[in-house]
N, C-alpha and C positions, 0 to 999 in steps of 0.2 A: 344746784337743781337744773335751771335751764339755762342752757346756753344762750338762747335767743334774747332773752332778758339782759343777758350782759354786754350785749352790741350797743355800738353807739345809737343814739335815739334818733329816730327820722325826723325830718323837717317839719312833716305833721304832727309828731310829738311835740316839737318844741314851739310850733305854732298854738295848740291845742293848749300849753303850759303856760305861754305868754297871756292868752285870753283869761285862764284862770287867775292868775294873780294871786288873790285872797290873801292867805295868813302870810304871804312872803313880800308885802309891800310892794306888789303889783310886779314884782320882777321873776325873771325865769326862775324856775326852781333849779337846785342844783342837777348835777349829773346822777348824782347816789340816790337823791329822791324819785327824777323820773324812773331809774332802773328800779328803784323799789315798789313804785307804782305798778311798771310792767310786769314785775314779777308777781303782783298780789292780784293783777286782773288776768292772770293767765286760766284761758278756759281748759275745764278738767277733761282729761282724755276720754275719747268717745268709748263705748263697748267694745271689748275686743270682737266679739260675734260682728259678723258682716251683716249690715242692713240690707234687706232684701230691694229696699228703696233705691240703693246706692246706685249712682250712674256707672253703666258696665262700659268702660272705654274700649272694650274690644268686640263692641257690638257692630253690625254692620253699619257700612259707611251711611246709609239712609237714615239710621237711628241716630246717629252721633249727634247730628245738629238739631235733634228734639229731645235735649236731655229732661229730664225729670224734673219737678220743682223742688228745691233744697229748703224753702221756708220751714218745714217743719223737721228739720234734719240738724245734727250738729255741725257747727262752723266747718266749712272745706278749707283748711289752711295748708297750702303747698310750699315748703321751702327748696330752691331748685338750687343744685348745687354744682358749680364748676371747678376746675383746677388751679385758679390764680390764688397762690397763697396769702394774698392780703386778707382775705377774709373767708377761704374756704371752711375751716375749723371753727368760724362761728355761727355755722348753721345748727340750729336747735335738735340736735341728736337726740338728745335726753329727754326732751319733751315730746311724749307721743300725741300730743294734740295737732303735732304737725305732721303732715306726709313728707316723704324726703324724695324728691325727684332728682334722678341724677344721670350722668351722660361721662364718657370718655373712659379708654383703657386705663388712665391715670388715677381714676377714681374707685379702683378696685380694694383699696384699703378702708373706706369708709365705714364706722362704726355700726350704720344702719341706713337700710333703703329700702323705701316701700315701692318705686316704680323706677324703671332704667330706660333709657332712649338712646338707641344706637342707628343712627339714619345712614351708616355708612356704609355700602354694597361690596366694597374692594378690601375688606379686610383680609382676604385670602391671597390677592394678587402676588407675584413674585417680589416684586419692591416694597411690600408691607409685610411680609412672613415674619420678620424679625420681633414683632409685636402682636401682629395679627391671629397667628395661628394660636398662641396661647391665651390671648385674649376670648377667642371664642370658644376654646376649650374650658375657659371659665365663666362664661356666659351660659353654657350648656348645663352648667352644674346649678345655676340659681333657681329660686323657687319665685321670686317676685316677679311681677309683671315686667316683661319686656316688649319695647315697641321698635321694630325695625320694618325695611321695606317689605319684608317678606319673612318666612320661615325655611329660607331654602340653605342657610347656614347652621342657622341655630332653630332647629325643631319646635322647641317650646316659645319661639317668640310669637308675638301677635303683629299682624301686618299694622302699619300704622294707615288711620283712616284719609289717606292723601288726598281721593276725591272729595270728602267732606270739608276737610281744611280748604283746599282752593276754591271749594263752592261758596264758603262762608268768607274766606279772607282775600281771595285772588290770589296772584301768581307772583307779585311784586316783591314781598318782604320775608320770603322764606329763604334767610340767606346764612341761616346757623341751625345747629339744634337747639339752641334756646328758643329761637321763635317757632319751631313746631313744639315746643315744651309747653312756651306762653301760649300758643291757641289752644292746644289741648286742654291748659288749665280755664282757659275762657269757656270752652265749650263744656267742660266738667262743672261750670257755674261755681268757682272757688269764690270764697269770701274772701281771701287775702293770698297774697303770691309774695314771697321773700326772694331775694336772689344772692346768694352767697357765692363767693370765688369765681364772679363773673366780670371781669374788666372789659374785655375787648377793646384792650389798650394799645395793642402793638399796630403797625403801620397798616397791615393787611387786613388786620381784624376792622380796625377802625374803617376802612374804606369799603370793605366788602359788608361785614356783618352788622356792625353798629347801628345802621338806618333801621335794620328790620328789627332788632332788639327795641329799639326806643318807640318802633310803630307797635310793636306788640304792648308795650309797657303802657303807651298811651290809650291803646284799644282798651285794654283790661280797665284802666281807671275810667274810661268813659263809660263802660259797662257796669260800673259801681264796684269793681273789686279794688281794693286795696293794695296797692304795690309799694314794696320798700325795698331800698337797697343800703346797706350800711356804708357810713361815710369812708370807710376804706377801700370801696370800690369806685373805679373810676366812670362806671356806667351810668351814674346819677348825674354827669356833665353833660348838660345839653350843649350842641354847638351854636357857633354865633348865627345870628340873623344874617343871612348872606346881603351884603352891600351895607348893611346898617353897623355891624361889627368895626368895619375899615375906618369908619367916621368917628369913632370913639378916642379918648385920650388914651386908652390902652391899646387900641387898634393902632393908634400913629406909633405908639412907643414901640410896639413889637417890630411896625415894618422899618422905622428908624434902624433898631439893633439889627436885625435880617441884615439890610443893607450894608451895615457897618461891618458884620462879621464876612460878609461875602467879600468885600472889597479888601479886606487885611486878607483872606485867603486867596483873593486873586494874587495880591501883591509876593505872597508868600511862594506859590505856586509860579510866578516867574521868576524869583529868585533862585528856587530850585532849578527850574528847567537851564538856568543860565549857568548854574554851577554845573547840571550834570552835564551840558554841553562840553563844560571846560575840563570836566573830569574825563570824559570820553577822549578829547583831543589829547591831554596828557597821558592817558593810558596807551593811547596809538604811538606816540613820541617813544614812552617806555619800552614797549614792544620793538620799535623799530631799533632801539639802542641795543637789545639785545640779541637780536639779529646781526647787526653790525660786528656786536661783540664775537658773538659765537661762531659767525663765517668768515668775517674779514679782520678777524684779531690779529693773525699772523702776517698781515701786510706790513705792520711797523718792524718786522726782523728783516 
């Protein structure tokens, strides 16, 4: 039934399980037991009719920061879906108590979407036409809410409330689509946010995008929102504490291993360059031999 119940338990689940102990001799319950408990505690799906008190994320910027009180409403659980294959398909598509928020042209094949985010305005630039044109046409046909910078290329899009977001969170950490999505989830007063297919593991993403993602994950947690990431994702790994990580045995081991590899590479590069020089010399000598043979070969007669 519910895909989400089949994901690897979060650290919060394990800690709660350890505290309970109980009939298992104080030991952490098995993975199967935790999964069964997750399945049994699923929140029933909310009514299909729209609650008039539901926050309207398409409202004016001035209204966004003053969302209605959700205490009397069904829990708002948001599953944000990226394109990393490690955990993308673990999202709870079959569990309608979860809202699916997605982004990226590569996610057009998702089985269910409740809200879409496309913050790029360069989709129809010449260099992006090979994917942007068909993607824009796909967006125009969708009936779920789509948040973009404006509705100039997708008429049915709702402008992202950028001024309200910047006013609430500042300008320093909006470094990815998921940063905007997390900020919107916070303003919507979500009860829980789970992130699937979001690794931010490539070098560019790690340097530029991951700090923003971590900031909004932390901000959501500080505001009482449960934030979870499957074990299959790299996003749950926090960076080492600057200055402190280097001083640990593990930090020292990494530093020594890196130096060893750099030295070996340097030695091999030197040997390669020496061989390259010798090869170039011999190739020149061979070319000279061909010249002498073809031009001066007849002198021997």
